[in-house]
C-alpha positions in Angstrom: 35.6 -88.1 34.5 37.9 -87.0 36.7 36.0 -86.3 40.5 38.1 -83.7 42.7 35.7 -83.5 46.4 36.5 -81.9 49.3 39.9 -82.4 49.5 42.2 -81.2 52.1 45.6 -82.6 52.8 47.2 -80.5 56.8 51.3 -82.5 56.9 52.8 -82.6 61.1 55.6 -82.8 62.0 58.0 -81.9 65.0 57.7 -78.5 63.6 54.3 -77.4 63.5 51.1 -77.8 61.0 50.8 -76.6 57.5 47.8 -76.7 56.3 48.3 -77.3 52.3 45.4 -78.0 50.8 42.0 -76.2 51.6 38.6 -78.4 50.7 39.3 -79.0 46.8 36.2 -79.3 44.9 37.0 -79.4 40.7 35.1 -82.0 38.3 37.1 -82.4 35.0 35.3 -83.8 32.1 37.0 -86.3 29.7 39.2 -85.0 27.5 40.3 -81.1 29.1 43.3 -80.4 28.9 43.2 -78.4 32.6 46.1 -76.0 34.5 46.9 -75.3 37.4 48.7 -71.8 38.4 49.1 -70.1 41.9 52.0 -68.8 43.7 54.9 -71.1 45.1 54.0 -72.9 48.4 50.4 -73.4 47.4 50.0 -77.6 47.3 49.8 -78.0 43.5 52.1 -80.7 43.3 50.8 -81.8 46.7 47.2 -81.9 44.5 48.8 -83.5 41.4 50.2 -86.3 43.4 47.1 -87.5 45.8 45.4 -87.0 41.9 47.4 -89.5 41.3 47.3 -91.5 44.0 51.5 -90.9 45.5 50.3 -89.4 48.5 46.9 -89.9 50.6 44.5 -86.5 51.5 43.4 -85.8 55.1 40.1 -85.5 53.9 38.0 -85.6 50.4 38.1 -88.3 47.7 39.4 -88.3 44.5 37.9 -90.1 41.7 38.0 -91.4 38.3 35.0 -92.6 36.5 33.4 -93.5 39.7 35.8 -95.5 41.5 38.3 -94.1 44.4 41.9 -93.6 44.1 43.6 -94.7 47.1 47.5 -95.7 45.1 48.5 -95.5 41.6 46.3 -96.4 38.8 47.0 -97.4 35.0 44.4 -95.6 34.0 46.5 -92.4 35.0 50.1 -91.8 34.1 51.9 -89.4 35.4 55.3 -86.6 34.6 57.3 -84.9 36.4 59.6 -82.0 35.8 62.9 -84.2 35.7 62.7 -86.4 33.5 62.8 -89.8 35.9 64.2 -92.1 33.2 66.4 -95.2 33.9 70.0 -94.2 32.3 71.1 -97.7 31.9 68.2 -98.2 29.3 68.2 -97.6 25.5 65.2 -95.4 24.4 62.3 -98.0 24.0 63.1 -99.5 27.1 62.3 -96.6 28.8 58.7 -96.5 26.7 58.5 -100.0 27.3 59.4 -100.2 30.8 55.8 -99.9 32.3 54.4 -101.9 29.4 57.2 -104.7 30.5 55.8 -104.7 33.7 52.4 -105.2 32.7 53.9 -108.6 31.7 53.4 -108.0 27.7 55.2 -109.4 25.2 58.4 -107.8 24.2 57.5 -108.1 20.2 54.6 -106.1 21.6 55.6 -103.6 23.9 58.1 -102.5 21.1 55.7 -102.0 18.8 53.8 -100.0 21.2 56.6 -98.1 22.4 57.5 -97.3 18.8 54.1 -96.0 17.7 54.5 -93.1 20.2 58.2 -92.3 20.4 57.2 -91.8 16.8 54.3 -89.5 18.1 56.8 -87.7 19.4 59.1 -87.0 17.0 61.6 -89.5 18.3 62.1 -92.7 16.7 65.2 -92.4 14.8 67.0 -92.5 18.8 65.5 -96.0 20.0 68.6 -96.7 20.8 70.6 -94.2 22.6 70.4 -94.0 26.3 69.1 -90.3 28.0 72.6 -88.9 28.1 72.1 -88.8 24.9 69.6 -87.2 24.3 68.6 -83.1 24.4 66.4 -81.8 27.8 63.7 -81.2 25.3 64.2 -84.5 24.2 64.8 -86.7 27.1 61.0 -84.7 28.5 59.5 -85.8 24.8 60.8 -89.6 26.2 58.2 -89.0 29.6 55.6 -88.5 27.7 56.3 -91.6 25.4 57.0 -93.3 28.2 53.3 -92.1 30.1 51.7 -92.4 26.1 52.6 -95.7 26.3 50.8 -97.1 29.4 47.1 -95.9 27.4 46.5 -93.5 30.2 43.2 -92.2 30.5 44.9 -89.4 32.2 48.1 -87.4 32.1 49.3 -85.8 35.1 52.2 -83.7 34.1 54.3 -81.2 36.7 55.5 -78.3 35.2 57.1 -80.9 33.1 59.0 -78.0 31.4 60.3 -76.6 33.8 64.0 -77.1 33.4 63.8 -76.3 29.7 65.1 -73.1 27.9 62.3 -70.7 26.7 62.9 -72.1 22.7 62.7 -75.3 24.2 59.7 -74.8 26.2 57.5 -73.1 23.4 58.1 -76.3 20.5 57.7 -79.0 23.0 54.1 -76.7 24.5 53.5 -76.6 20.5 54.5 -81.3 20.5 51.9 -81.8 23.3 49.3 -80.0 21.9 49.7 -82.0 19.2 50.1 -85.4 21.0 46.6 -84.0 22.8 45.3 -83.5 20.0 46.1 -87.0 18.4 45.7 -89.2 21.5 43.1 -87.1 23.3 43.7 -87.6 26.7 42.7 -86.0 29.5 45.3 -83.6 30.5 45.7 -82.3 34.2 49.0 -79.4 33.9 50.7 -77.0 36.3 52.7 -74.7 35.2 53.9 -71.3 36.5 53.7 -69.7 33.5 51.1 -67.5 32.5 51.1 -67.5 29.0 52.2 -71.4 29.1 48.7 -71.9 30.8 46.8 -69.4 28.9 48.5 -70.8 24.9 47.2 -74.7 26.2 44.2 -75.0 28.2 40.7 -75.4 28.1 40.4 -73.9 31.3 43.1 -72.8 33.9 42.3 -73.7 37.5 44.0 -70.7 40.0 44.6 -71.8 43.1 45.1 -69.1 46.6 48.6 -68.5 48.9 48.3 -71.3 51.5 46.2 -73.2 51.7 45.6 -73.8 48.3 42.1 -73.4 47.5 41.0 -73.0 44.8 40.7 -68.3 43.8 38.9 -68.8 40.2 38.4 -70.8 37.2 38.9 -69.2 34.3 37.9 -70.1 30.5 40.1 -70.2 28.1 37.6 -69.6 25.2 39.8 -68.9 21.8 40.5 -71.1 18.9 43.4 -73.4 18.5 45.3 -73.0 17.2 46.2 -69.9 19.5 47.9 -67.0 18.9 50.1 -66.0 21.4 50.7 -62.4 21.1 46.7 -61.7 20.2 44.1 -58.7 21.6 42.2 -61.7 23.5 44.5 -63.7 24.9 46.4 -60.6 26.3 43.7 -60.7 28.0 43.3 -63.6 29.6 46.9 -62.4 30.8 46.0 -58.9 32.4 43.1 -61.3 34.9 45.4 -64.4 35.1 48.1 -62.0 36.8 45.9 -59.9 38.5 45.1 -62.7 40.2 48.0 -64.2 41.2 49.3 -61.3 42.0 46.6 -60.6 44.3 47.8 -64.3 46.3 51.3 -63.7 46.1 50.5 -59.9 48.0 48.3 -61.9 50.3 50.6 -65.2 50.5 53.2 -62.5 52.3 50.7 -62.5 55.2 52.1 -60.5 58.9 55.3 -59.8 56.6 56.6 -57.5 54.6 57.8 -58.0 51.4 61.2 -56.2 50.1 63.1 -56.9 47.1 61.5 -59.7 46.7 62.3 -61.3 50.2 59.8 -62.0 53.2 60.6 -60.3 56.5 58.7 -61.2 59.5 57.8 -57.8 60.8 57.8 -58.3 64.3 61.0 -59.7 64.3 64.2 -56.5 65.0 66.2 -57.2 62.1 70.4 -55.9 61.8 70.4 -53.7 58.5 72.8 -56.1 57.5 69.9 -59.3 57.3 
């Protein structure tokens, strides 16, 4: 069980104070696939970094099986939006990197790395370098690298945001297949409502900053899911409504015009 308890995060700088998150409380059961959506700037990535131990909350705590997370923990694996692969290492050495740091013998770590390269369908490319692979393939390598360390929880920050739509759909299917085989707990940030409905057991909708839980929606659709089903469309419309409300509310004291937020109290020139 992953427990996120009363997490708040405030950033202080010379420019002022920014409250990014306020009183986030979630319990994530073992092997659940949980998606987060919310307006840009609502603190989704900040929350995931706190869960990963890469950032510290101003208040509250994150517990994994009752133990507080205060720093990066081998029980959790992180997949970023950017591939973050080492360009000078072959694919198999990228996947085996975490095991190498742990001191796992070479033959054993290569055996584990090959297992996960087969799982993501890239075992034929173990001697290639990242620049020789497409964007979607590099992201699959990043997933294999995270899984090779056998984490209990897989944290994913918009991992498919930088690939084209067709590749994204393929990667979503691959991720669900891997999740079905590995049965890890997955926390997944996305800006795509379609992606959230297709992947998640539950979707957490965060409010405009400061990020708070607006609603948690259970996706009670049988797997494999049909993206165009009536039930999926109903859920998408519900999530679109919630997200649209938060985007509008996030404008606050501003007038949103042609997609640009302009302070309503400031005098502007016609060409601004």
